[in-house]
C-alpha positions as CSV (number, residue, x, y, z in Angstrom):
1,M,-36.9,6.6,-17.4
2,R,-37.0,8.0,-20.9
3,F,-33.8,9.3,-22.5
4,S,-35.3,12.7,-22.9
5,S,-36.1,12.8,-19.2
6,F,-32.7,11.5,-18.3
7,T,-30.9,14.2,-20.3
8,Y,-33.2,16.9,-18.9
9,L,-32.4,15.9,-15.3
10,V,-28.7,15.7,-16.0
11,G,-28.9,19.2,-17.4
12,Q,-30.8,20.4,-14.4
13,G,-28.1,18.9,-12.1
14,L,-25.3,20.5,-14.0
15,H,-27.2,23.8,-14.1
16,S,-27.6,23.6,-10.3
17,M,-23.9,23.2,-9.9
18,K,-23.4,26.5,-11.8
19,A,-26.2,28.3,-10.0
20,N,-24.9,27.2,-6.6
21,R,-21.2,27.4,-7.5
22,L,-20.1,28.7,-4.1
23,M,-21.4,25.7,-2.3
24,T,-20.2,23.4,-5.0
25,L,-16.7,24.9,-4.8
26,A,-16.8,24.6,-1.0
27,S,-17.8,20.9,-1.2
28,M,-15.2,20.2,-3.9
29,G,-12.5,22.0,-2.0
30,V,-13.1,20.2,1.3
31,L,-13.3,16.8,-0.5
32,T,-10.1,17.5,-2.5
33,V,-8.2,18.3,0.6
34,C,-9.4,15.2,2.4
35,M,-8.6,13.0,-0.6
36,I,-5.1,14.4,-0.8
37,L,-4.5,13.6,2.8
38,V,-6.0,10.1,2.4
39,G,-3.9,9.5,-0.7
40,T,-0.7,10.7,1.0
41,A,-1.3,8.5,4.0
42,F,-1.9,5.5,1.7
43,L,1.3,6.1,-0.3
44,F,3.3,6.5,2.8
45,G,2.0,3.2,4.2
46,V,2.7,1.4,0.9
47,N,6.3,2.6,0.9
48,V,6.9,1.8,4.5
49,D,5.4,-1.6,4.0
50,A,7.7,-2.1,0.9
51,V,10.8,-1.1,3.0
52,V,9.9,-3.6,5.8
53,Q,9.3,-6.4,3.3
54,Y,12.7,-5.6,1.6
55,M,14.5,-5.6,4.9
56,G,12.8,-8.8,5.8
57,S,13.9,-10.4,2.6
58,Q,17.5,-9.7,3.5
59,N,17.1,-11.7,6.7
60,E,18.8,-14.9,5.7
61,S,19.1,-18.3,7.4
62,Y,22.2,-20.5,7.3
63,V,22.0,-24.2,7.0
64,Y,25.2,-26.2,8.0
65,P,25.5,-29.7,6.5
66,A,26.8,-32.5,8.6
67,E,30.6,-32.9,8.7
68,E,30.4,-36.4,7.4
69,A,28.2,-35.6,4.5
70,T,29.6,-36.4,1.0
71,D,29.6,-33.9,-1.9
72,E,26.7,-35.9,-3.5
73,Q,24.7,-35.7,-0.2
74,I,25.4,-32.0,0.2
75,Q,24.2,-31.4,-3.4
76,A,21.0,-33.4,-2.7
77,L,20.5,-31.4,0.5
78,G,20.6,-28.2,-1.5
79,D,17.9,-29.5,-3.8
80,Q,15.8,-30.6,-0.9
81,I,16.0,-27.2,0.8
82,A,15.0,-25.5,-2.4
83,A,12.0,-27.7,-2.6
84,V,10.7,-26.6,0.8
85,P,7.6,-24.5,0.3
86,G,8.3,-20.8,1.0
87,V,12.0,-20.9,0.2
88,S,12.9,-18.3,-2.5
89,E,16.6,-18.8,-2.9
90,V,19.3,-21.3,-1.8
91,V,23.0,-20.5,-2.3
92,F,25.8,-22.9,-1.4
93,V,28.9,-21.2,0.2
94,S,32.0,-23.4,0.3
95,R,34.6,-23.3,3.0
96,E,37.0,-21.3,0.7
97,E,34.3,-18.7,0.1
98,V,33.6,-18.3,3.8
99,L,37.3,-17.9,4.5
100,S,37.7,-15.4,1.7
101,Q,34.8,-13.3,3.0
102,W,36.3,-13.2,6.5
103,D,39.7,-12.4,5.0
104,S,38.3,-9.4,3.1
105,M,36.6,-8.1,6.3
106,L,39.7,-8.4,8.4
107,S,42.3,-7.5,5.7
108,E,43.4,-4.4,7.6
109,Y,44.4,-6.4,10.6
110,T,45.6,-9.7,9.4
111,S,45.6,-12.2,6.5
112,L,43.4,-15.1,7.5
113,Y,43.6,-16.7,4.1
114,S,47.4,-17.1,4.2
115,A,47.2,-18.4,7.8
116,L,44.3,-20.8,7.4
117,S,44.3,-21.8,3.8
118,E,46.1,-25.1,4.4
119,D,43.8,-26.1,7.3
120,N,40.6,-24.3,6.7
121,P,38.3,-24.5,9.8
122,M,35.5,-22.5,8.3
123,P,32.2,-24.4,7.9
124,Q,30.5,-24.8,4.5
125,M,26.8,-23.7,4.4
126,F,23.7,-22.9,2.5
127,R,22.3,-19.3,2.6
128,V,18.6,-19.6,2.5
129,S,16.1,-16.8,1.8
130,V,12.4,-17.1,2.4
131,Q,9.5,-15.5,0.6
132,D,7.6,-14.6,3.7
133,V,9.4,-13.8,7.0
134,G,6.3,-14.8,8.9
135,Q,6.8,-18.4,7.7
136,M,10.5,-18.6,8.8
137,Q,9.8,-20.6,11.9
138,S,8.0,-23.4,10.1
139,I,10.4,-23.4,7.2
140,V,13.4,-23.7,9.5
141,E,11.7,-26.6,11.3
142,Q,11.2,-28.4,8.0
143,I,14.8,-27.8,7.0
144,Q,16.0,-29.0,10.3
145,A,14.2,-32.3,9.8
146,L,16.0,-33.0,6.5
147,P,18.8,-35.6,6.5
148,N,22.5,-34.5,6.7
149,V,21.6,-31.2,8.4
150,D,23.8,-30.4,11.3
151,E,22.4,-27.0,12.4
152,V,20.2,-24.2,11.1
153,S,21.0,-20.7,12.2
154,A,18.1,-18.2,11.8
155,A,17.6,-14.7,13.3
156,F,14.1,-15.3,14.7
157,D,14.2,-12.1,16.8
158,T,15.1,-10.0,13.8
159,A,12.3,-11.6,11.8
160,S,9.8,-11.0,14.7
161,T,10.9,-7.4,14.9
162,F,10.3,-6.9,11.1
163,L,6.8,-8.4,11.4
164,S,5.9,-6.3,14.4
165,L,7.1,-3.2,12.7
166,Q,5.1,-4.0,9.6
167,R,2.0,-4.6,11.6
168,V,2.4,-1.4,13.6
169,V,2.9,0.6,10.4
170,N,-0.1,-1.0,8.7
171,Y,-2.3,-0.3,11.7
172,I,-1.2,3.3,11.9
173,C,-1.7,3.9,8.2
174,I,-5.1,2.2,8.2
175,G,-6.2,4.1,11.2
176,L,-5.0,7.4,9.7
177,V,-6.9,6.7,6.5
178,L,-10.1,5.7,8.4
179,V,-9.9,8.8,10.6
180,L,-9.4,11.1,7.5
181,A,-12.3,9.3,5.7
182,L,-14.5,9.8,8.8
183,V,-13.6,13.5,8.9
184,S,-14.4,13.7,5.2
185,I,-17.7,12.1,5.6
186,V,-18.7,14.4,8.4
187,V,-17.6,17.6,6.7
188,I,-19.1,16.6,3.3
189,S,-22.3,15.4,4.9
190,N,-22.7,18.8,6.7
191,T,-21.9,20.7,3.5
192,I,-24.5,18.7,1.6
193,R,-27.1,19.2,4.3
194,I,-26.5,23.0,4.1
195,T,-26.8,22.9,0.3
196,V,-30.1,20.9,0.5
197,F,-31.5,23.1,3.3
198,A,-30.9,26.2,1.3
199,R,-33.0,24.7,-1.6
200,R,-35.7,23.2,0.6
201,K,-38.4,25.6,-0.9
202,E,-37.4,24.4,-4.4
203,I,-37.8,20.8,-3.4
204,A,-41.2,21.5,-1.7
205,I,-42.5,23.3,-4.8
206,M,-41.4,20.4,-7.1
207,K,-43.1,18.0,-4.7
208,L,-46.4,20.0,-4.6
209,V,-46.7,20.1,-8.4
210,G,-46.5,16.3,-8.6
211,A,-42.8,15.5,-9.1
212,T,-41.9,12.0,-7.9
213,N,-39.2,11.5,-5.3
214,G,-36.9,9.9,-7.9
215,F,-37.4,12.9,-10.3
216,I,-36.4,15.3,-7.5
217,R,-33.5,13.3,-6.2
218,F,-31.8,12.6,-9.6
219,P,-30.6,16.2,-10.3
220,F,-29.1,16.4,-6.8
221,F,-27.5,13.0,-7.4
222,V,-26.0,14.3,-10.7
223,E,-24.8,17.5,-9.0
224,G,-23.2,15.6,-6.1
225,T,-21.6,12.9,-8.4
226,A,-20.2,15.5,-10.7
227,S,-18.7,17.4,-7.8
228,G,-17.2,14.3,-6.4
229,L,-15.7,13.1,-9.7
230,L,-14.2,16.5,-10.3
231,A,-12.7,16.5,-6.9
232,A,-11.4,13.0,-7.5
233,A,-9.8,14.1,-10.8
234,I,-8.1,17.1,-9.2
235,S,-6.9,15.1,-6.2
236,S,-5.6,12.3,-8.5
237,G,-3.6,14.8,-10.6
238,I,-2.1,16.5,-7.5
239,V,-1.3,13.3,-5.6
240,C,0.0,11.3,-8.6
241,G,1.9,14.3,-10.0
242,A,3.6,15.1,-6.7
243,Y,4.4,11.4,-6.1
244,Y,5.9,11.0,-9.5
245,A,8.1,14.1,-9.0
246,L,9.2,12.8,-5.6
247,Y,10.0,9.4,-7.2
248,R,12.1,10.9,-10.0
249,W,14.0,13.1,-7.4
250,Y,14.6,10.1,-5.3
251,L,16.0,8.2,-8.3
252,E,18.3,11.1,-9.2
253,H,19.6,11.7,-5.7
254,P,20.4,8.2,-4.2
255,T,21.8,8.0,-0.7
256,N,23.4,5.3,1.3
257,I,20.5,5.2,3.7
258,G,18.1,4.8,0.8
259,Q,20.1,1.9,-0.7
260,L,19.9,0.3,2.8
261,F,16.1,0.4,2.7
262,G,15.7,-0.9,-0.9
263,G,17.1,1.9,-3.0
264,T,13.9,3.5,-4.3
265,L,10.2,4.3,-3.7
266,V,7.4,2.1,-5.0
267,P,7.0,3.0,-8.7
268,L,3.9,5.1,-9.5
269,Q,2.7,2.5,-12.1
270,Q,2.2,0.0,-9.3
271,V,-0.1,2.2,-7.2
272,W,-1.7,4.9,-9.3
273,Y,-4.8,2.7,-10.1
274,F,-5.4,2.3,-6.3
275,V,-5.2,6.0,-5.8
276,V,-7.4,7.0,-8.7
277,G,-9.9,4.2,-8.1
278,G,-10.1,5.0,-4.4
279,F,-10.7,8.7,-5.1
280,V,-13.4,7.9,-7.7
281,V,-15.3,5.6,-5.3
282,F,-14.7,8.0,-2.4
283,G,-16.1,11.0,-4.4
284,F,-19.0,9.0,-5.9
285,V,-20.2,7.5,-2.6
286,L,-19.7,10.6,-0.4
287,C,-21.1,13.2,-2.8
288,G,-23.5,11.3,-5.1
289,I,-25.3,9.1,-2.7
290,G,-24.8,11.5,0.2
291,T,-26.6,14.3,-1.7
292,A,-29.5,12.0,-2.8
293,T,-30.1,10.7,0.6
294,S,-29.8,14.0,2.4
295,I,-33.0,15.4,0.9
296,R,-35.1,12.5,2.2
297,K,-36.7,14.5,5.0
298,H,-37.5,17.4,2.7
299,L,-39.6,15.1,0.4
300,N,-42.3,14.7,3.1
301,V,-44.4,17.6,2.1
C-alpha cells in the first residue's frame, strides 16, 4: 500500500469516527466501563495474592539441634540449613534468648528469667524461613536428614491453608476477569455489528465501484483501533489514578490490621505496565480486529 493511500484511509477512518460519533462514544463508553472493572479485579487479585504471600513468609519452621551437639557442630548445622535450596533465612536463637522472650511475654504474671536463669531448660533452635511455602514439606524433609538435627517443627496445616487460600483467590480473580472480558467481547461485538449494519449501503457502494476488500476494511480497522486505544487511555488514567490515590491514603492512614497483612498495598510502579498494556491489547483486539472482521458478510455484493 502506498503512503498516500495509507494516509487517505487513515483520514477516512478518523472522519468516520466523527461522522458516527454517537456510536463511537457508545462503543468507547462500554469498553471503558468493562476495562475499569477488569482492571479493578486484576488489582484486587494482585493485592490479595501479595497478602497471602506475605503471611506465608511469616510462617517459620523451627529446627532443634541434638542435645549432645557441640558449638562447632551447631554452627556447621546452621550453614548446612542455609545451603538447602528454598531456604531464605536462618536465625540461631540461643537458650538465653528463648528464655528472655518467654519472660517478656509472661512478665505480668511471673519472672521466668530469675527463676530459671541458673538452670535454663529452654531449647536452642534455628528459625528457618522459606522462599515458597509450597516447598516447605520437601525443605523440612531435607533439613530433617541433616546430621545433629533432633527435631523439626513446622506448621504444615497453616502452610496448606495459605496455599489453598491463594489458589482460591487466584481462581476467583481469574474467573472474574474472564467473565468481564467475555461480557466486554459480547457487548462490543454487538455494538460493532450495529455500526457496520448502519453503514452497509456505504460498503456495498464502495464494493460496486471496484474497491478491494482490504481498502474497505482498513478505515473500519482504523476507526475501531482508535476507539479502542482512546478507551484504553481513559481507563488507564482512571484506574491508575484511583489506585495511586488509594495507595497514598493507605500509607498515610496505617492500621494494626494493615500491618498484620503486610502494611501496604502493592506499589503502582510494580503493576501499572500490566494494567496499561492489558488495556491497550484489550482495546486493540476487541475494537480493531472486531470491526474489521464484522464487515465480512457485507463484502459479498
